[in-house]
Each structure stands twice: as C-alpha cells, then as structure tokens.
C-alpha positions in Angstrom: -0.1 0.2 0.0 1.6 3.5 -1.3 1.1 6.3 1.1 2.4 9.5 -0.6 2.5 12.2 1.8 0.4 15.6 0.9 2.6 17.5 3.6 4.0 20.8 2.4 6.5 20.6 5.0 8.0 17.2 3.9 7.7 18.5 -0.2 9.7 21.7 1.3 12.4 19.3 3.1 12.6 17.0 -0.2 13.1 20.1 -2.6 15.7 21.3 -0.2 17.6 18.0 -0.5 17.6 18.2 -4.1 19.5 21.4 -4.1 23.2 20.7 -4.5 23.9 23.6 -2.3 22.5 21.6 0.4 25.6 20.4 2.5 26.3 17.2 4.1 25.6 18.4 7.9 22.1 20.1 6.6 21.2 17.0 4.2 21.8 14.7 7.4 19.7 17.0 9.5 16.8 17.1 7.0 16.7 13.4 6.6 16.4 13.0 10.3 13.6 15.5 10.4 11.7 14.4 7.5 11.9 10.5 9.3 9.9 12.1 12.4 7.4 13.5 9.9 6.8 10.3 8.1 6.6 8.6 11.4 3.8 11.0 12.8 1.9 9.9 9.3 2.6 6.4 10.4 1.7 6.5 14.0 -1.8 5.0 13.6 -0.2 1.9 12.8 2.2 1.5 16.0 1.3 -0.7 19.1 0.0 1.1 21.9 -0.3 0.1 25.7 -2.0 1.7 28.5 0.2 2.8 31.5 -0.1 4.3 34.8 1.9 7.5 35.6 2.3 10.0 38.3 1.3 13.8 37.3 1.3 16.5 39.2 -2.3 15.7 40.4 -1.6 12.2 41.0 -2.1 8.9 39.3 -3.2 9.1 35.7 -3.4 5.9 33.0 -2.7 7.1 29.5 -2.2 5.6 26.1 1.4 5.3 25.0 3.2 3.7 21.9 4.7 0.5 23.1 8.2 0.8 22.4 9.1 -2.5 23.5 7.4 -4.0 20.5 9.2 -1.9 17.7 12.2 -2.6 16.1 13.5 0.5 13.8 15.7 -1.3 11.1 17.8 1.1 8.7 19.3 0.0 5.3 22.8 1.2 5.5 24.3 3.9 5.4 21.8 6.1 3.9 19.2 5.6 6.4 21.2 6.2 9.3 20.2 9.7 10.0 16.7 8.8 9.5 17.0 6.0 12.3 18.7 8.5 14.4 15.5 10.8 14.1 12.9 7.9 14.8 15.1 6.9 17.9 15.0 10.2 19.3 11.2 10.0 19.4 10.9 6.5 20.4 14.0 5.9 22.5 13.3 2.6 24.0 12.8 0.8 20.5 15.1 -1.5 19.3 17.5 -1.0 16.5 18.4 -3.0 13.6 20.7 -2.7 10.5 20.9 -4.2 7.0 23.9 -3.3 4.8 23.1 -3.7 0.6 25.3 -2.6 -2.1 23.9 -1.9 -5.5 25.6 -3.5 -8.4 26.1 -0.7 -10.7 26.1 -3.4 -13.8 22.8 -5.2 -13.0 21.5 -2.3 -10.8 20.5 -5.1 -8.2 21.4 -5.0 -4.5 23.6 -7.4 -2.5 23.2 -7.9 1.1 26.5 -8.1 3.0 25.3 -7.4 6.6 22.6 -8.4 8.6 22.1 -7.2 12.1 18.6 -7.5 13.1 16.9 -8.7 16.7 14.5 -11.1 16.9 11.4 -9.5 15.3 8.6 -11.9 16.6 5.8 -10.2 18.0 7.0 -6.8 16.7 6.2 -4.1 14.5 9.2 -3.1 12.2 9.9 0.3 11.0 12.2 -0.1 8.0 14.1 2.9 6.8 15.4 3.6 3.4 15.3 7.2 2.2 15.3 6.4 -1.4 13.5 3.8 -3.7 14.8 3.9 -7.1 14.5 0.2 -8.9 12.9 -0.8 -5.5 15.4 -3.7 -5.2 17.1 -3.0 -1.8 13.7 -2.3 -0.3 12.3 -5.4 -1.9 15.3 -7.4 -0.5 15.0 -6.2 3.1 11.3 -6.9 3.0 11.7 -10.4 1.9 14.3 -11.0 4.4 12.1 -9.4 7.3 8.9 -10.8 6.3 10.2 -14.1 6.8 11.1 -13.3 10.6 7.4 -13.4 12.2 7.0 -9.7 12.6 3.5 -8.6 13.4 3.8 -5.8 11.1 6.3 -3.9 8.7 6.1 -0.1 7.8 8.3 1.4 5.2 9.1 5.0 5.6 10.9 6.6 2.5 11.8 10.1 1.8 11.9 9.5 -2.3 11.1 7.2 -4.9 10.6 6.7 -8.5 7.2 5.5 -9.5 7.9 2.4 -11.1 10.4 1.1 -8.4 7.6 2.0 -5.5 4.9 0.5 -7.6 7.0 -2.8 -7.9 7.5 -2.9 -4.3 3.8 -2.4 -3.3 2.6 -4.9 -5.8 5.5 -7.7 -4.1 4.5 -6.7 -0.8 0.6 -5.4 -0.6 0.6 -6.0 3.4 3.4 -3.3 4.1 2.4 0.3 4.3 4.8 2.5 2.4 4.8 6.0 3.6 6.8 8.0 1.3 7.4 12.0 1.0 7.8 12.2 -2.6 7.4 10.1 -5.7 9.2 11.1 -8.9 8.0 10.4 -12.3 10.6 7.9 -13.7 14.2 6.4 -13.7 17.0 7.4 -16.1 19.0 5.0 -18.2 21.2 4.3 -15.2 18.4 3.5 -13.2 18.7 6.6 -11.0 15.6 8.5 -9.8 14.8 11.7 -12.2 14.7 14.2 -10.9 15.9 12.8 -7.7 18.6 14.3 -5.5 21.6 12.2 -6.2 23.2 9.5 -4.0 21.8 10.1 -0.4 24.6 8.1 1.2 27.2 10.0 -0.6 25.7 13.6 0.3 24.6 12.6 3.7 28.6 11.6 4.5 30.4 13.7 2.0 31.8 10.2 0.4 
C-alpha cells in the first residue's frame, strides 16, 4: 500500500535535499527531521499500551506507543540519519541494520551485513531514504517478512514511481509511507529528478 504524503513541509524538505548547495550536515539533519514527520503520518499503525504514571495531580492512566514492540531497521548507510530521528522519538525501541550494495551493472542489490534482533511479535519500521528500482527495499522486506514480525512499515523520503509500485505489488500488506514520488528512472536507474546518492551526500563520501 503506497501512502504518499501531502505535507507541504515534507515537500519543502525534499526539494531542499535536491539542491546541490545543501551541504552534508544540513542533508543529514533534514533526513532526520523528515523521518520524524513520516513517523507521525504512520503512527496510527504503531502498537499501543496503557500505562499508569504519576502526574502533578496524582495517578493517571494514559495511552503510549509500546516502544518495547518496535524495531527500527535502517538500510545502511543512507538511512542512518533517519534512524537517529526515529530513535529520538521512540527512545526505547530496538535498532537493527541491513547493509546492501547496489551492483552498478545489474542495478540489483547485494546484502552483505545483517544485524537485526528477534522480530517475533514486533512492529518493524524499515527505513530507506530512496527507492529507485526498489531492489534494496524489496530484498529487505523479503528478508524481514520471514522473521515473524507482526507488521512492517516502510518510511521513505523519495522514490521513482516504477520502483515504488514494484515494491507495493510484491508486498501489498506493507504500508509504504513516502514523502515524494518522482516520475521515472534514467537509463542508469537513478531517480529523475531525484536528489543524487543520499549516502554520498549525507556523509561527504
């Protein structure tokens, strides 16, 4: 299920990221804040729990996001600023990491690092700022969906329509929350107009 944001603030952030004058520090900060806004749009799908707390007027039972049932998985390295943003909001959630490298010949991804905790009974927030062909996101979802998670949400900043639709068709039960869908890929499978390589731009690589 594709859920493209209509937020003017998220659109503003994406267009700021497109600007080649956006330096690495600002690029990382915007990715982090965009992840928080996407999380707010996806929040209805997060597990909740009632908890008693002490307020200035005594005891109170309130509804809280059940952070103990959330695992936030980033696709390295570009998603690291997004993960930082999510964990600033949900500080008790667990973190996980998947590292994938794109083959520039085939445009397919290759997994070379997998550090994800037990997902049984958990809600997974999968983070990947860019969805070009959809290969990395598709491979990550395929891996995570075999690990008994209750639900998987995907938070993405920008994607090409064909890549996003490809992922959605293969994983119809995954809610894909994305800030901006661009029209197409170029001959080298880069998003048009896109914003360049998010990992390189975020870390001055």
